[in-house]
C-alpha positions in Angstrom: -12.3 -20.9 5.2 -9.5 -19.2 3.2 -7.0 -17.2 5.2 -7.6 -13.5 5.0 -4.0 -12.4 4.3 -2.7 -12.2 0.8 0.0 -14.8 1.1 1.4 -17.4 3.4 2.1 -16.5 7.0 5.7 -15.8 6.6 7.5 -12.9 8.3 9.0 -11.9 4.9 5.6 -10.9 3.6 4.8 -8.6 6.6 6.3 -5.6 4.8 4.4 -4.0 1.9 4.7 -1.4 -0.8 1.8 0.1 -2.7 2.2 1.9 -6.0 -0.2 4.1 -8.0 0.1 3.0 -11.6 -1.0 5.0 -14.7 -1.1 4.0 -18.3 -3.1 0.8 -17.9 -5.9 0.5 -20.4 -7.2 -3.1 -19.9 -6.9 -6.1 -17.7 -4.1 -7.4 -19.9 -1.9 -4.5 -18.8 -2.5 -5.3 -15.1 -1.7 -8.9 -15.7 1.6 -8.0 -17.5 2.8 -5.7 -14.7 1.9 -8.2 -12.1 3.9 -10.9 -13.8 7.0 -8.6 -14.0 6.7 -7.6 -10.4 6.4 -11.2 -9.2 9.7 -11.9 -10.9 11.4 -9.8 -8.2 13.0 -11.8 -5.4 11.0 -12.5 -2.3 7.9 -10.6 -3.1 4.3 -11.4 -4.0 2.5 -8.7 -6.0 -1.1 -8.1 -7.1 -2.1 -5.4 -9.6 -5.7 -4.1 -9.6 -6.9 -2.6 -12.9 -10.0 -1.0 -11.3 -8.1 0.8 -8.5 -4.9 1.3 -10.6 -2.8 0.1 -7.8 -0.1 -2.5 -7.2 0.3 -4.1 -3.7 3.7 -5.8 -3.2 4.1 -8.0 -0.1 7.5 -8.8 1.2 9.1 -5.6 0.0 10.7 -3.0 2.4 9.6 0.6 1.7 13.2 1.5 0.7 12.9 -0.9 -2.2 10.0 1.0 -3.7 12.2 2.6 -6.4 13.1 -0.8 -7.6 9.5 -1.7 -8.1 8.8 1.6 -9.8 11.7 0.8 -12.2 10.2 -2.6 -13.0 6.8 -1.0 -13.8 8.4 1.7 -15.9 10.4 -0.9 -17.8 7.1 -2.5 -18.8 6.1 0.9 -20.3 3.9 2.3 -17.5 4.3 5.0 -15.0 4.3 4.3 -11.2 4.8 6.2 -8.0 4.6 5.1 -4.3 1.2 5.7 -2.6 1.3 8.5 -0.2 -0.9 7.9 2.9 -3.9 10.2 3.0 -3.6 11.2 -0.7 -5.8 9.8 -3.4 -3.3 10.4 -6.1 -3.6 12.6 -9.2 -3.9 9.7 -11.7 -7.6 9.5 -11.8 -8.2 13.2 -12.2 -5.5 13.6 -14.8 -6.9 10.7 -16.9 -10.4 12.0 -16.7 -9.4 15.5 -17.8 -7.2 14.1 -20.6 -10.0 11.9 -22.0 -12.5 14.7 -21.7 -10.4 17.1 -23.8 -9.7 14.6 -26.5 -13.3 13.5 -26.6 -14.5 17.1 -27.1 -12.2 17.7 -30.0 -13.1 14.3 -31.6 -16.8 14.9 -31.3 -16.5 18.5 -32.8 -14.7 17.1 -35.8 -16.5 13.8 -36.2 -20.0 15.2 -36.4 -19.4 17.5 -39.4 -17.2 14.8 -41.0 -20.0 12.3 -40.8 -22.6 14.8 -42.0 -20.6 15.8 -45.1 -19.9 12.1 -45.9 -23.6 11.3 -45.8 -24.7 14.3 -47.9 -22.1 13.5 -50.5 -23.1 9.9 -50.5 -26.8 10.6 -50.9 -26.3 13.5 -53.4 -23.3 12.7 -55.7 -24.1 15.8 -57.7 -22.9 17.9 -54.7 -19.4 16.4 -54.7 -16.7 19.0 -55.5 -13.2 18.6 -56.7 -10.9 17.3 -53.9 -13.7 16.4 -51.5 -11.9 13.2 -50.5 -8.9 15.3 -49.4 -11.1 17.6 -47.4 -12.4 14.6 -45.5 -8.9 13.3 -45.0 -7.6 16.5 -43.6 -10.6 16.8 -41.3 -10.0 13.3 -39.9 -6.3 13.8 -39.3 -6.6 15.4 -35.8 -9.1 12.8 -34.7 -7.2 9.8 -36.0 -3.7 10.9 -34.7 -4.2 13.4 -31.8 -7.5 12.3 -30.3 -6.7 8.6 -30.7 -3.1 9.1 -29.5 -3.6 7.3 -26.2 -4.6 4.1 -28.1 -1.6 4.4 -30.5 0.8 5.2 -27.7 -0.3 2.1 -25.7 -0.2 -0.1 -28.8 3.4 1.1 -29.7 4.5 0.5 -26.1 3.1 -3.0 -26.2 4.7 -3.7 -29.6 8.1 -2.6 -28.2 7.8 -5.1 -25.4 6.5 -7.9 -27.7 3.0 -7.9 -26.2 -0.5 -7.0 -27.1 -3.5 -5.4 -25.4 -6.9 -4.1 -26.4 -5.2 -0.9 -27.5 -3.5 -3.0 -30.1 -6.9 -3.9 -31.5 -8.2 -0.4 -31.3 -5.1 1.3 -32.8 -4.9 -1.2 -35.6 -8.6 -0.8 -36.4 -8.4 3.0 -36.5 -5.2 3.1 -38.5 -6.4 0.4 -40.9 -9.6 2.4 -41.7 -7.6 5.6 -42.3 -4.9 3.8 -44.4 -7.6 2.1 -46.5 -9.2 5.5 -47.1 -5.9 7.2 -47.8 -4.8 4.6 -50.4 -8.3 4.8 -52.0 -8.0 8.5 -52.3 -4.5 8.4 -53.7 -5.5 5.8 -56.3 -8.1 8.3 -57.4 -11.3 6.2 -57.3 -13.5 9.1 -58.4 -16.8 7.5 -57.3 -15.6 6.7 -53.8 -18.0 8.0 -51.2 -18.8 7.8 -47.5 -19.9 4.6 -46.0 -22.3 5.2 -43.1 -23.5 2.6 -40.7 -23.0 -0.3 -43.1 -25.8 0.5 -45.5 -23.4 0.2 -48.5 -24.6 3.2 -50.3 -21.5 3.6 -52.5 -22.0 3.0 -56.2 -21.6 -0.6 -57.3 -18.0 -1.7 -57.8 -16.6 1.4 -56.1 -14.3 1.3 -53.1 -15.5 3.0 -49.9 -13.8 5.6 -47.7 -13.7 4.7 -44.0 -12.6 8.1 -42.7 -15.9 8.7 -40.8 -15.5 5.1 -39.4 -12.0 5.8 -38.1 -13.2 9.1 -36.6 -16.4 7.8 -35.2 -14.8 4.7 -33.7 -12.2 7.0 -32.0 -15.0 9.2 -30.6 -17.1 6.2 -29.3 -14.1 4.6 -27.7 -12.9 7.9 -26.1 -16.5 8.4 -24.8 -16.5 4.9 -23.4 -13.1 5.4 -21.7 -14.2 8.7 -20.3 -17.3 7.3 -18.8 -15.4 4.3 -17.5 -12.7 6.5 -15.9 -15.4 8.7 -14.2 -17.3 5.6 -13.0 -14.1 4.1 -11.6 -13.3 7.4 -9.8 -16.8 7.4 -8.3 -16.5 3.8 -7.3 -13.1 4.3 -5.6 -14.7 7.3 -3.8 -16.9 4.8 -1.9 -13.8 2.9 -0.8 -11.8 5.9 0.2 -14.8 7.6 2.1 -13.8 5.9 5.4 -10.3 7.3 5.2 -11.7 10.9 4.8 -13.8 10.8 7.9 -11.0 11.7 10.3 -10.5 15.5 10.8 -7.1 17.0 9.9 -6.8 19.2 13.0 -7.8 18.8 16.6 -8.5 21.3 19.4 -6.1 20.0 22.1 -6.2 21.2 25.7 -2.7 21.5 27.3 -1.9 23.4 30.5 -5.5 24.7 30.6 -5.1 26.3 27.2 -6.9 25.3 24.0 -4.8 25.2 20.8 -5.5 23.8 17.3 -2.8 21.4 16.1 -2.5 18.9 13.2 -4.1 15.5 14.1 -0.7 13.8 13.6 0.7 15.6 16.6 -2.0 14.3 19.0 -0.7 11.8 21.5 -2.3 9.1 23.7 -3.5 10.8 27.0 -4.0 14.2 25.4 -7.3 15.9 26.1 -9.2 17.7 23.3 -12.4 19.6 22.9 -15.2 18.7 20.5 -17.9 21.3 19.8 -21.3 20.4 18.5 -21.2 19.6 14.8 -17.5 18.7 14.9 -16.0 15.3 14.2 -14.2 13.5 17.1 -10.5 13.5 16.3 -9.6 10.0 17.6 -10.7 7.1 19.8 -11.0 8.0 23.4 -13.4 8.4 26.4 -15.4 11.4 27.6 -13.9 13.3 30.5 -16.4 16.2 30.6 -19.8 16.7 29.1 -22.7 14.8 27.6 -23.9 14.6 24.0 -25.3 12.4 21.2 -22.8 10.9 18.8 -23.7 10.3 15.1 -21.9 7.1 14.1 -23.8 6.5 10.9 -20.9 7.0 8.5 -19.0 4.2 10.2 -21.6 1.8 11.4 -24.7 2.6 9.5 -26.7 3.1 12.7 -29.2 5.9 12.0 -29.9 6.9 15.7 -27.2 8.9 17.5 -25.8 7.3 20.6 -26.0 9.1 23.9 -22.7 9.4 25.7 -21.6 10.9 29.0 -18.5 11.0 31.3 -16.6 7.7 31.1 -18.2 6.5 27.8 -16.0 5.5 24.9 -16.2 7.5 21.6 -14.7 6.8 18.2 -12.6 9.0 16.0 -14.4 10.1 12.8 -17.9 10.2 14.4 -19.8 13.4 14.7 -20.7 15.2 18.0 -24.3 16.5 17.4 -25.4 18.3 20.6 -23.3 19.1 23.7 -19.7 20.2 24.0 -17.3 17.4 25.1 -13.8 17.1 26.4 -12.3 13.7 25.4 -9.1 12.0 26.4 -7.3 10.2 23.6 -6.9 6.4 24.1 -5.7 5.5 20.6 -4.2 7.6 17.8 -3.1 7.2 14.3 -3.1 3.7 12.8 -4.4 2.2 16.0 -7.9 3.8 15.9 -10.9 1.9 14.8 -11.4 4.2 11.8 -7.9 3.6 10.6 -8.2 -0.1 11.1 -11.4 -0.2 9.2 -10.0 1.9 6.3 -6.9 -0.3 6.1 -8.9 -3.5 6.2 -11.2 -2.3 3.4 -8.2 -1.1 1.3 -6.3 -4.3 1.7 -9.3 -6.3 0.6 -8.8 -4.8 -2.9 -5.4 -6.4 -3.2 -6.9 -9.9 -3.1 -8.3 -11.7 -6.1 -11.3 -13.9 -6.4 -10.7 -17.3 -7.9 -12.9 -16.3 -10.8 -10.7 -13.2 -11.4 -7.6 -15.5 -11.7 -9.4 -17.3 -14.4 -10.4 -14.1 -16.2 -6.7 -12.9 -16.1 -5.7 -16.1 -17.8 -8.4 -15.6 -20.5 -7.3 -12.0 -21.1 -3.7 -13.0 -21.6 -4.4 -15.0 -24.7 -7.6 -13.1 -25.8 -6.0 -10.3 -27.9 -3.6 -12.5 -29.9 -6.6 -14.8 -30.6 -8.6 -11.8 -31.9 -5.8 -10.7 -34.2 -5.8 -14.2 -35.6 -9.6 -14.3 -36.0 -9.5 -10.9 -37.7 -6.9 -12.0 -40.2 -8.8 -15.2 -40.9 -12.0 -13.2 -41.4 -10.3 -11.1 -44.0 -8.8 -14.1 -45.8 -12.1 -16.1 -45.8 -14.1 -13.2 -47.1 -11.6 -12.6 -49.9 -11.4 -16.3 -50.8 -15.2 -16.5 -50.8 -15.4 -13.7 -53.3 -16.9 -11.2 -50.9 -14.9 -8.3 -52.3 -12.2 -6.2 -50.7 -14.7 -3.7 -49.1 -16.8 -6.4 -47.4 -13.7 -8.4 -46.3 -12.1 -5.3 -44.8 -15.3 -4.2 -43.1 -15.8 -7.6 -41.4 -12.1 -7.8 -40.3 -12.2 -4.3 -39.0 -15.4 -5.0 -37.0 -13.7 -8.0 -35.4 -10.8 -5.9 -34.3 -13.0 -3.2 -32.8 -15.7 -5.3 -31.2 -13.4 -7.6 -29.2 -12.6 -5.7 -26.0 -11.4 -7.5 -22.9 -11.9 -4.4 -20.8 -15.3 -5.5 -19.5 -13.8 -8.8 -18.4 -11.1 -7.1 -16.5 -13.4 -4.7 -14.8 -16.2 -7.2 -13.9 -14.8 -8.4 -10.6 -12.6 -5.6 -9.2 -15.1 -2.8 -9.7 -17.9 -4.7 -7.9 -15.6 -5.7 -5.1 -14.3 -2.2 -4.7 -17.8 -0.7 -4.4 -19.1 -3.6 -2.3 -16.2 -3.4 0.2 -16.5 0.4 0.3 -20.2 0.4 1.0 -19.8 -2.3 3.6 -17.2 -0.1 5.4 -19.8 2.7 5.6 -22.2 0.3 7.2 -19.8 -1.2 9.8 -19.3 -4.3 7.6 -15.7 -5.0 6.7 -15.5 -7.6 3.9 -11.9 -8.7 4.1 -11.7 -10.3 0.6 -13.4 -12.0 -2.3 -13.3 -15.4 -0.5 -16.0 -14.0 1.8 -18.2 -13.1 -1.2 -17.8 -16.6 -2.7 -18.6 -18.3 0.6 -21.7 -16.1 1.1 -23.2 -17.6 -2.0 -23.1 -21.2 -0.8 -23.7 -21.1 3.0 -27.0 -22.7 4.2 -26.4 -22.7 8.0 -25.6 -19.8 10.4 -24.2 -20.8 13.8 -24.5 -18.0 16.4 -22.5 -17.9 19.6 -24.6 -16.9 22.6 -22.6 -14.8 25.0 -21.5 -11.6 23.5 -23.3 -12.2 20.2 -26.9 -12.9 20.8 -26.6 -11.5 24.4 -24.9 -8.3 25.6 -22.2 -10.4 27.3 -22.6 -8.1 30.4 -24.0 -10.1 33.3 -26.3 -8.2 35.6 -28.0 -9.1 38.9 -31.7 -9.6 38.3 -32.7 -10.2 41.9 -31.5 -11.0 45.5 -33.5 -13.6 47.4 -33.2 -14.5 51.1 -33.6 -17.7 53.1 -34.8 -17.5 56.7 -34.1 -14.3 58.5 -31.2 -13.1 56.4 -31.5 -9.6 54.9 -31.0 -9.2 51.2 -28.2 -6.7 51.7 -26.3 -9.2 53.9 -26.7 -11.9 51.2 -25.3 -9.5 48.5 -22.4 -8.2 50.7 -21.4 -11.6 51.8 -21.3 -12.9 48.2 -19.4 -9.8 47.1 -16.7 -10.3 49.7 -15.7 -13.6 48.1 -16.5 -12.7 44.5 -14.3 -9.6 44.6 -11.3 -11.9 44.1 -12.7 -13.4 40.9 -12.7 -12.3 37.2 -15.7 -14.5 36.4 -18.6 -12.6 34.7 -21.0 -13.7 37.4 -18.7 -12.5 40.1 -18.2 -9.2 38.4 -22.0 -8.7 38.2 -22.4 -9.4 42.0 -19.6 -7.1 43.0 -20.9 -4.3 40.7 -24.4 -4.6 42.2 -23.0 -4.4 45.8 -20.9 -1.4 44.9 -23.9 0.3 43.2 -26.0 -0.3 46.4 -23.3 1.3 48.5 -22.8 -1.8 50.7 -19.8 -2.3 53.0 -18.0 -5.4 51.8 -15.8 -7.2 54.2 -12.4 -8.6 53.2 -12.2 -12.3 52.3 -9.1 -14.4 52.9 -8.1 -17.7 51.4 -10.5 -17.4 48.5 -10.4 -20.5 46.3 -12.2 -20.9 43.0 -13.7 -24.3 42.3 -14.2 -24.8 38.5 -17.8 -25.6 37.6 -18.9 -25.1 41.2 -18.2 -21.6 42.5 -15.8 -20.2 45.1 -15.2 -20.3 48.9 -13.3 -18.1 51.3 -13.0 -16.9 54.9 -14.8 -13.7 55.9 -13.8 -12.8 59.4 -14.2 -16.0 61.4 -16.8 -17.5 59.0 -16.5 -19.8 56.0 -18.5 -18.5 53.0 -19.6 -20.5 50.0 -20.8 -18.9 46.8 -21.8 -21.2 44.0 -24.2 -23.9 42.8 -26.1 -26.6 44.8 -23.3 -29.1 44.2 -20.8 -26.9 45.9 -23.0 -26.5 49.0 -23.8 -30.2 49.1 -20.1 -31.1 49.1 -19.7 -28.9 52.2 -22.7 -30.3 54.0 -25.0 -27.3 53.6 -28.7 -28.1 53.2 -30.4 -26.5 50.3 -34.1 -25.7 50.8 -36.8 -26.7 48.4 -37.4 -23.1 47.5 -33.7 -22.6 46.6 -33.6 -25.8 44.5 -36.7 -24.7 42.7 -35.2 -21.2 42.1 -32.1 -22.7 40.6 -34.2 -24.8 38.2 -36.4 -21.8 37.3 -33.4 -19.6 36.6 -31.8 -22.2 34.4 -35.0 -22.7 32.5 -35.1 -18.9 31.9 -31.5 -18.8 30.7 -30.3 -17.2 34.0 -28.0 -18.3 36.8 -29.0 -18.6 40.5 -25.9 -18.3 42.7 -26.4 -19.7 46.2 -24.8 -18.0 49.2 -24.0 -19.9 52.5 -22.2 -18.8 55.7 -21.0 -21.1 58.4 -23.0 -24.0 57.0 -26.3 -22.1 56.7 -27.9 -21.0 53.4 -28.4 -17.2 53.5 -30.1 -16.9 50.1 -29.5 -16.8 46.4 -28.7 -14.2 43.7 -30.1 -14.4 40.2 -27.7 -13.2 37.5 -28.6 -13.0 33.9 -27.1 -12.0 30.6 -29.5 -9.8 28.7 -30.6 -10.8 25.2 -30.0 -8.1 22.6 -33.3 -6.5 21.4 -32.1 -7.0 17.8 -31.4 -10.7 18.2 -34.8 -12.1 17.4 -35.4 -9.8 14.4 -32.0 -10.7 13.1 -32.6 -14.4 13.4 -36.0 -14.0 11.7 -34.3 -12.3 8.8 -31.7 -15.0 8.5 -34.4 -17.7 8.4 -36.3 -15.6 5.8 -33.1 -15.7 3.7 -33.4 -19.5 3.7 -30.7 -20.1 6.2 -30.9 -22.6 9.1 -30.0 -21.0 12.4 -28.1 -22.7 15.2 -27.4 -21.4 18.7 -24.0 -22.5 20.1 -23.3 -22.1 23.8 -21.2 -23.4 26.7 -24.2 -23.0 29.0 -26.4 -25.8 30.2 -29.1 -27.1 27.9 -31.9 -25.4 29.9 -30.2 -22.0 29.6 -29.4 -22.5 25.9 -33.0 -23.7 25.1 -34.4 -20.7 27.0 -32.4 -18.2 24.9 -33.0 -20.2 21.7 -36.8 -20.0 22.3 -36.7 -16.2 22.8 -34.6 -15.5 19.6 -36.3 -18.2 17.5 -33.3 -20.3 16.3 -33.9 -23.7 14.6 -31.5 -25.7 16.8 -29.6 -25.3 20.1 -26.2 -27.0 20.7 -25.3 -26.5 24.4 -22.6 -27.4 26.9 -19.8 -26.9 24.4 -16.5 -25.7 25.7 -14.7 -22.9 23.8 -12.2 -25.5 22.6 -15.0 -27.7 21.2 -16.7 -25.0 19.1 -14.5 -25.7 16.1 -15.3 -29.4 16.3 -19.0 -28.6 16.2 -18.5 -26.5 13.0 -16.6 -29.4 11.5 -19.3 -31.9 12.4 -21.9 -29.8 10.7 -19.7 -29.5 7.6 -19.2 -33.3 7.7 -23.0 -33.6 7.6 -23.1 -31.7 4.4 -23.8 -28.2 5.8 -22.0 -25.1 4.5 -21.6 -23.1 7.7 -21.3 -19.4 8.6 -20.1 -18.8 12.1 -21.0 -15.6 14.0 -18.9 -15.0 17.1 -17.5 -12.3 19.3 -14.0 -12.6 17.8 -12.2 -13.5 21.0 -13.1 -16.9 22.2 -14.4 -18.1 18.9 -11.3 -17.7 16.7 -10.9 -21.4 16.0 -14.6 -21.8 15.1 -14.5 -18.7 12.9 -11.5 -20.1 11.1 -13.1 -23.5 10.6 -16.3 -22.2 9.2 -16.9 -21.6 5.5 -17.7 -18.0 6.3 -16.6 -16.4 9.6 -18.3 -13.2 10.9 -16.8 -11.6 14.0 -18.8 -9.1 16.0 -16.0 -7.0 17.5 -15.0 -3.4 18.4 -11.9 -1.3 18.8 -8.6 -2.6 17.2 -10.1 -6.1 17.0 -11.2 -5.1 13.5 -7.8 -6.2 12.3 -8.3 -9.8 13.5 -7.5 -12.5 10.9 -9.7 -15.4 12.0 -12.8 -14.0 10.3 -13.8 -13.2 6.7 -16.2 -10.4 7.6 -15.8 -8.0 10.6 -18.9 -6.5 12.1 -18.5 -3.3 14.1 -22.1 -2.3 14.5 -23.8 -2.9 17.9 -27.2 -3.8 16.3 -27.3 -7.5 15.5 -29.1 -6.8 12.3 -25.7 -6.3 10.9 -25.4 -10.1 10.5 -28.1 -10.5 7.9 -27.0 -7.2 6.4 -23.5 -8.5 6.0 -24.6 -11.7 4.3 -27.1 -9.8 2.1 -24.4 -7.3 1.0 -21.9 -10.1 0.3 -24.5 -12.0 -1.7 -25.5 -8.8 -3.6 -21.8 -8.1 -4.4 -21.3 -11.7 -5.6 -24.4 -11.5 -7.8 -23.1 -8.3 -9.3 -19.8 -9.9 -10.1 -21.5 -12.9 -11.7 -23.8 -10.6 -13.7 -20.8 -8.5 -14.9 -19.0 -11.7 -16.0 -22.0 -13.1 -17.8 -22.4 -9.9 -19.7 -18.7 -9.5 -20.5 -18.3 -13.1 -21.6 -21.6 -13.2 -23.4 -20.9 -10.0 -25.2 -17.6 -11.2 -26.6 -18.9 -14.7 -27.4 -21.9 -13.2 -29.4 -20.3 -10.1 -30.9 -17.1 -11.6 -32.4 -19.0 -14.2 -34.7 -21.5 -11.5 -35.7 -18.7 -9.2 -36.7 -16.8 -12.0 -38.5 -20.0 -12.8 -40.6 -20.3 -9.1 -41.6 -23.4 -8.5 -39.5 -21.9 -5.7 -37.5 -20.7 -2.4 -39.0 -17.4 -1.1 -37.6 -19.2 2.0 -36.2 -21.7 -0.1 -34.3 -18.9 -2.4 -33.2 -17.1 0.6 -31.7 -20.1 1.9 -29.9 -21.0 -1.5 -28.5 -17.5 -2.2 -27.3 -17.5 1.1 -25.4 -20.9 0.4 -24.0 -19.9 -3.0 -22.6 -17.2 -1.5 -20.3 -19.5 1.4 -19.2 -22.2 -1.1 -18.4 -20.0 -3.2 -16.2 -18.7 -0.3 -14.2 -22.1 1.3 -13.9 -23.7 -1.9 -12.8 -21.1 -2.2 -10.1 -21.7 1.3 -8.8 -25.3 0.4 -8.1 -24.0 -1.3 -5.0 -23.6 2.2 -3.5 -27.3 2.2 -3.1 -27.4 -1.0 -0.9 -29.3 -0.2 2.3 -29.4 -2.1 5.6 -32.4 -4.4 5.7 -32.5 -4.7 2.0 
């Protein structure tokens, strides 16, 4: 499994700087900036065209101006990202493109209409009609298309090219051809609309409406692309906007509204019905139902009362609460989730690296193809008009934008949607792994089960009372941190029993514990422990131990002064969502394996209830990774689902690691996907979302590559008119971004 950070585990890369970048118009721009930033000493930078951001690892914040200078030296604008601010770049770009598009459309429509009328009805031509068309096209060609020309000139000054080079060259070529034709005074020149060649035989054609229409189409495409990117980024940033900006803090018995940044750990604050909880904490006073759907995707509000934990960003729906802050700022679960989702955007899929390499040589290649097209048509006797039209179509149709947007936009929307559903996809490696896994290994305790042991029953032997059995066991177990011990002590406390003090308590691994209660020796453990100390175990007790094991529970025997008092059955409850989740995984064609350190009988019992295909039991925590590696050696591609604490090694060894965690554990680095929803259906949901995102990326790339592979030859052979080429080029980018935004509609259970 690929590590989840963006570089090697070196302390120098712990610091990071993020920049908002404006002026990028295609993936080639992002690649160029990235190369320049990576030439800085001791840093590792990635630039994302879709999010218009650069993430620079290994750079101290005070060096941010140096990075801004490097970006500006490449001809682009940059500014450090301000926490909590989305940046004005997206809105400014959308407004700029909209204004230019409106002007272009208002002038292009009458320009095209007049050109068609004069072409179809030569008798309606008037003196100087060519100059009228030229003057009408000037604002479109030079003001409306200025973003293309500006970017092309910037690239030229730096000795590079981008798609704007192709666009600008195409528009200016069409205008220049028309201008020269007009100056030369070809009296029969006429409009040339949609490639129908309606000009009189032997006459040159004006391309003014081509230059204007191509500008309008491309501006329309850029405008739709910018709006779609803004919408896609909105999914990603939605998590960060859940936290309220103010909080109603209670200090010295008085309630005051303060900025959320001033809230401190230990402060108490009020939450009225309908308000968002300000930060992670626990309820001090009150009871209510909490809506966590925006963070976890769980549709049913969760009932909470005094002592229950609540999360910042969730909504209090019914009763008033007083909450004590346990975590604030960057330490809250919401902040961790938002940061994890944001950082996932800085990482590149292996396929994106390949795309970046393609884009780097794509534009120069297109320029060569266009020049060759012009030369071949002229040498073949096709005539200047046909040669120019074909070469112009090649320039316009070849757009690497769709290639550059294919991966980052899908990843951006997929990661953002996952964050809303309590599924944190930590990078593209998780998506790539989701497409190849065929086996899902599920840890038992804490994953398929609640992980909270409870006493199912207390049974006596002879004349002993059940309360005496429980109190005696609790006296010894009060000194242990073992889950079974905690369950017994909790049951005794809940029953209000008086528990004596035990001295000299000694835990015996794999057996139980013993200690002195008063003048008596007490043993609490399995039959082997009692046998070692000469305590006879009745047939009923032996049978109870076997029955409990077969049911996936534990029977703890209790003896005092060499006499068996009884036994306590302790069990770990299986989550209600476990069996349906396993069924969905199997329906997805995945083999399911239960991995547990319990005895085979206990593992088989749980496995039978949840319906897994295979049970691997009696595996120590240190041996779980070896099991994963053995399955991989057998040719299996394995996803490991664990609780993120004892399963770190296994999660790291698996092809895909999914950690079911809570609180600040969302930042753990041993898993590819972090699951913060209590319902176990989040596991198949996570795999389904990852696969859907991967399919979207592949679909985008197939379209983008296929479009260019098919379109360029068609344009070179003269089968695509420049107008249609411009429209198709704009449509390709819009298609890729729109296809990616469909991931916003992914729903749990889909």
